[in-house]
C-alpha positions in Angstrom: -33.2 50.1 17.7 -36.1 48.2 19.2 -36.2 44.5 19.9 -38.7 44.0 17.0 -36.5 45.9 14.6 -33.5 43.8 15.7 -35.4 40.6 15.1 -36.6 41.8 11.7 -33.1 42.9 10.8 -31.5 39.6 11.9 -34.1 37.6 9.9 -33.5 39.7 6.8 -29.7 39.2 7.1 -30.2 35.4 7.5 -32.5 35.3 4.4 -29.9 37.2 2.4 -27.1 34.8 3.4 -29.5 31.9 2.6 -30.3 33.2 -0.9 -26.6 33.7 -1.6 -25.7 30.2 -0.5 -28.7 28.7 -2.4 -27.4 30.4 -5.6 -23.9 29.0 -5.0 -25.3 25.5 -4.3 -27.4 25.6 -7.5 -24.4 26.8 -9.5 -22.2 24.0 -8.1 -24.8 21.4 -8.7 -25.2 22.5 -12.3 -21.5 22.7 -13.1 -20.7 19.5 -11.1 -17.9 21.2 -9.2 -19.0 19.7 -5.9 -18.4 16.2 -7.3 -14.9 16.7 -8.8 -12.3 14.2 -7.5 -9.9 15.5 -5.0 -6.3 15.5 -6.3 -4.0 16.1 -3.3 -0.8 14.6 -4.6 1.8 15.6 -7.1 -0.1 14.2 -10.1 -3.7 13.4 -10.9 -5.2 10.0 -10.3 -8.0 8.3 -12.2 -11.6 8.9 -11.1 -15.0 7.7 -12.2 -16.2 6.8 -14.7 -13.7 3.9 -14.8 -13.6 1.2 -17.4 -16.7 -1.0 -17.2 -14.7 -4.2 -17.2 -15.4 -7.4 -15.3 -12.5 -9.7 -14.7 -12.5 -13.5 -14.2 -11.3 -14.5 -10.7 -8.8 -14.4 -9.2 -8.4 -11.2 -11.2 -5.1 -10.5 -13.0 -3.6 -7.0 -13.2 -2.2 -7.5 -16.7 -5.8 -8.0 -17.9 -7.0 -4.6 -16.6 -7.8 -2.0 -19.1 -6.8 0.8 -16.7 -3.6 -0.4 -15.0 -3.2 0.4 -11.3 -0.5 2.9 -10.4 2.0 1.2 -8.1 5.5 2.6 -8.8 5.2 5.7 -6.5 7.6 7.7 -8.7 7.9 10.5 -6.1 8.8 8.2 -3.3 12.5 8.2 -2.5 14.0 5.3 -0.5 16.3 6.0 2.3 17.4 2.5 3.6 14.6 2.2 6.2 14.4 -1.6 5.6 18.0 -2.2 4.6 19.2 -5.8 5.2 15.7 -7.1 6.0 13.6 -9.8 4.3 9.8 -9.5 3.7 7.2 -12.1 2.9 4.1 -10.7 1.2 1.0 -12.7 0.5 -1.1 -11.6 -2.4 2.1 -10.0 -3.5 1.7 -10.5 -7.3 -0.6 -7.5 -7.9 -2.5 -4.6 -6.4 -1.5 -3.4 -2.9 0.9 -6.4 -2.5 2.8 -5.4 -5.7 3.0 -1.8 -4.6 4.3 -2.8 -1.2 6.9 -5.1 -2.7 8.3 -2.3 -4.9 8.6 0.1 -2.0 10.1 -2.5 0.3 12.7 -3.1 -2.3 13.3 0.6 -2.7 13.9 0.7 1.0 16.5 -2.1 0.9 14.5 -5.3 1.7 14.6 -8.6 -0.2 11.1 -9.9 -1.0 9.3 -13.3 -1.2 6.0 -13.1 -3.1 3.2 -15.5 -2.2 0.4 -15.8 -4.6 -2.0 -18.2 -6.4 -0.5 -20.2 -9.2 -3.0 -18.7 -11.7 -1.4 -15.3 -11.0 2.0 -16.3 -12.2 2.2 -13.7 -15.0 1.5 -10.9 -12.6 4.0 -12.3 -10.1 6.8 -12.4 -12.7 6.1 -8.8 -13.5 6.2 -7.8 -9.8 9.5 -9.7 -9.5 10.9 -7.7 -12.4 10.1 -4.4 -10.7 11.5 -5.6 -7.3 14.8 -6.6 -9.0 14.9 -3.3 -10.9 15.1 -1.6 -7.4 18.3 -3.6 -6.8 16.9 -6.3 -4.4 16.3 -10.0 -4.6 12.9 -11.6 -5.1 11.6 -15.1 -5.0 8.2 -16.4 -6.1 6.3 -18.9 -4.0 3.0 -19.9 -5.6 0.4 -21.6 -3.4 -2.8 -21.4 -1.3 -2.6 -19.7 2.1 -5.6 -21.7 3.2 -3.2 -24.7 3.5 -1.1 -24.4 6.7 1.4 -26.8 5.2 1.9 -24.4 2.3 2.3 -21.5 4.6 5.1 -23.3 6.4 6.7 -24.0 3.0 6.5 -20.4 2.0 8.4 -19.3 5.1 10.9 -22.1 4.6 11.5 -20.8 1.1 12.1 -17.3 2.3 14.5 -18.6 5.0 16.4 -20.7 2.4 16.8 -17.7 0.1 17.5 -14.9 2.6 18.3 -16.6 6.0 15.7 -14.5 7.8 12.2 -13.2 7.9 11.8 -9.7 9.3 8.5 -8.6 7.9 5.3 -10.6 7.2 2.6 -8.8 5.2 -0.7 -10.7 5.2 -2.5 -9.3 2.2 -4.1 -12.2 0.3 -7.9 -12.0 0.0 -11.0 -13.3 -1.6 -14.0 -11.0 -2.2 -17.4 -11.7 -3.8 -20.5 -9.6 -3.3 -23.8 -11.1 -2.2 -27.2 -9.5 -2.2 -28.5 -11.2 0.9 -27.5 -13.6 3.7 -29.5 -16.3 1.9 -27.1 -16.1 -1.1 -24.1 -17.2 1.1 -23.7 -20.9 1.2 -21.6 -22.5 3.9 -19.0 -23.4 1.3 -18.8 -19.8 0.1 -18.5 -18.4 3.6 -15.9 -21.0 4.4 -13.8 -20.0 1.3 -13.8 -16.3 2.4 -13.0 -17.1 6.0 -10.2 -19.6 5.2 -8.6 -17.3 2.7 -8.9 -14.0 4.5 -8.5 -14.8 8.2 -7.2 -18.4 8.4 -4.5 -17.5 5.9 -3.3 -14.7 8.1 -3.3 -17.0 11.1 -1.4 -19.8 9.3 1.2 -17.4 7.9 1.8 -15.7 11.2 2.1 -19.0 13.0 4.6 -20.2 10.4 6.7 -17.0 10.5 6.7 -16.3 14.2 9.4 -18.9 15.3 11.8 -17.3 12.9 11.1 -13.6 13.7 13.4 -11.7 16.1 13.1 -8.6 18.2 12.4 -5.7 15.8 10.4 -7.8 13.3 6.9 -6.9 12.4 3.6 -8.3 11.1 1.3 -6.2 8.9 -2.2 -7.2 8.1 -4.4 -5.7 5.3 -7.8 -4.8 6.8 -10.5 -2.7 5.2 -12.8 0.1 5.8 -15.7 -2.4 5.6 -14.2 -4.1 8.6 -14.7 -0.8 10.5 -18.3 0.0 9.3 -19.6 -3.1 7.6 -21.0 -3.5 4.1 -24.5 -4.7 3.2 -23.3 -6.5 0.0 -20.0 -7.9 1.5 -21.3 -9.8 4.5 -18.6 -12.5 4.6 -15.8 -10.3 3.5 -16.6 -7.5 6.0 -16.8 -10.2 8.7 -13.2 -11.4 7.9 -11.9 -7.9 7.8 -13.3 -7.1 11.3 -11.8 -10.3 12.5 -8.4 -9.2 11.0 -8.6 -6.0 13.0 -9.3 -7.9 16.2 -6.6 -10.4 15.4 -4.1 -7.5 14.8 -4.8 -5.9 18.2 -4.8 -9.3 20.0 -1.6 -10.6 18.4 0.1 -7.2 19.1 -0.6 -7.6 22.8 0.5 -11.2 22.7 3.9 -10.5 21.0 4.8 -7.3 22.7 7.2 -8.9 25.2 9.0 -10.5 22.2 9.7 -7.1 20.7 7.6 -7.9 17.6 5.0 -5.3 16.5 1.7 -6.1 14.7 -0.3 -3.5 12.9 -3.0 -3.3 10.2 -3.8 -0.9 7.4 -7.5 -0.5 6.6 -7.9 0.9 3.0 -11.1 2.2 1.5 -11.7 1.5 -2.2 -8.4 0.8 -4.0 -8.0 0.2 -7.8 -6.8 -3.4 -7.9 -7.8 -6.5 -9.7 -9.9 -7.6 -6.6 -12.7 -5.2 -7.4 -13.2 -5.6 -11.2 -13.2 -9.3 -10.4 -16.1 -8.8 -8.0 -18.4 -5.9 -9.2 -20.5 -5.8 -12.3 -19.4 -3.6 -15.2 -22.0 -0.9 -14.5 -21.0 -0.7 -10.8 -17.2 -0.7 -11.3 -17.5 2.4 -13.4 -18.4 4.4 -10.3 -16.0 2.6 -8.0 -14.7 4.9 -5.3 -17.0 7.7 -6.3 -18.8 7.8 -2.9 -15.7 8.6 -0.9 -15.2 12.2 0.1 -12.4 12.3 -2.5 -14.8 11.0 -5.2 -12.3 8.5 -6.5 -10.6 5.3 -5.5 -7.0 5.2 -4.2 -4.3 3.8 -6.3 -2.0 1.2 -4.7 0.9 3.6 -4.6 -1.2 5.8 -2.3 -1.5 2.9 0.2 2.0 1.3 0.1 3.9 4.0 2.0 1.9 3.2 5.1 3.2 -0.3 5.0 6.7 1.0 4.9 6.1 3.4 7.8 4.6 0.6 10.0 7.3 -1.9 9.1 10.3 0.3 9.6 11.7 0.3 13.2 13.1 3.8 12.5 9.6 5.1 12.0 7.2 3.0 14.1 9.1 1.4 17.0 6.5 2.8 19.4 3.5 1.8 17.3 1.8 -1.6 17.7 -1.8 -2.9 17.6 -3.2 -0.1 15.5 -5.6 -0.2 12.6 -4.7 2.7 10.3 -7.6 3.8 8.1 -6.7 5.1 4.6 -10.2 5.6 3.2 -10.3 8.8 1.1 -13.0 10.1 3.5 -12.8 12.5 6.4 -12.9 11.2 9.9 -13.1 7.5 8.8 
């Protein structure tokens, strides 16, 4: 076969493959198969369209039309945190609630820190923790106040005599279309809740933490890549990631590990309390999995990073759980 025949043959083969793939692409686009949510667990999780509901801040889980899934029914505890005591900020709902339930399932007693307006959610979380056979105390207050943070740790010490795990999870989020929309007061509210609160809680807990203890911080995918509509929130999450790595280095000689989990979109009260009804319907749809995570898909990572039996050689990491590949 001549070179010209080989070239013609190769081009013909390429065009045949192209036509076949074009037909497949057209078929998938028509049927919508390419946009189906990925379901990789033992049961299906909700996907867009989600309820077009807008919650009043701070956002209460019991008001959500579609309740977040936090019980992790397939997760079996094995005593990884037996005898430990954990303090969880933002522990009334969302990721905090899911973490509290799994910590209890692993044998830890729990202190829930939350805003007073979230009392109903906190009581419900306490009920689930106690159903796992562990103790739970409620400590309402504002993590922006360093005095309250010291009080929260004191309450945990009074109840349990120890603090082995601190989960910094409380957050404020409100979108803004431009930098001009962010007043200094609004920026200050986000910073003092999301990063000052972590600082105050860590500083209050540290004198009472012993070798083998750990601090876990909730970061975010927007702290890794930014977000055009979450300028202040993204800034705080990036700061949390840096705070995590810096504090991990600072506390290594004390035998205290510090790590962060950086979730992508998660179905919690935080987001319906931020986004408009039309936007929340498509929440999580832009991830590779075409759906948001449920809190029970995030909480096992907090167990893994807190448990010395699992993560004694891990400190200073930011673990992304984003529903997208390579992110």
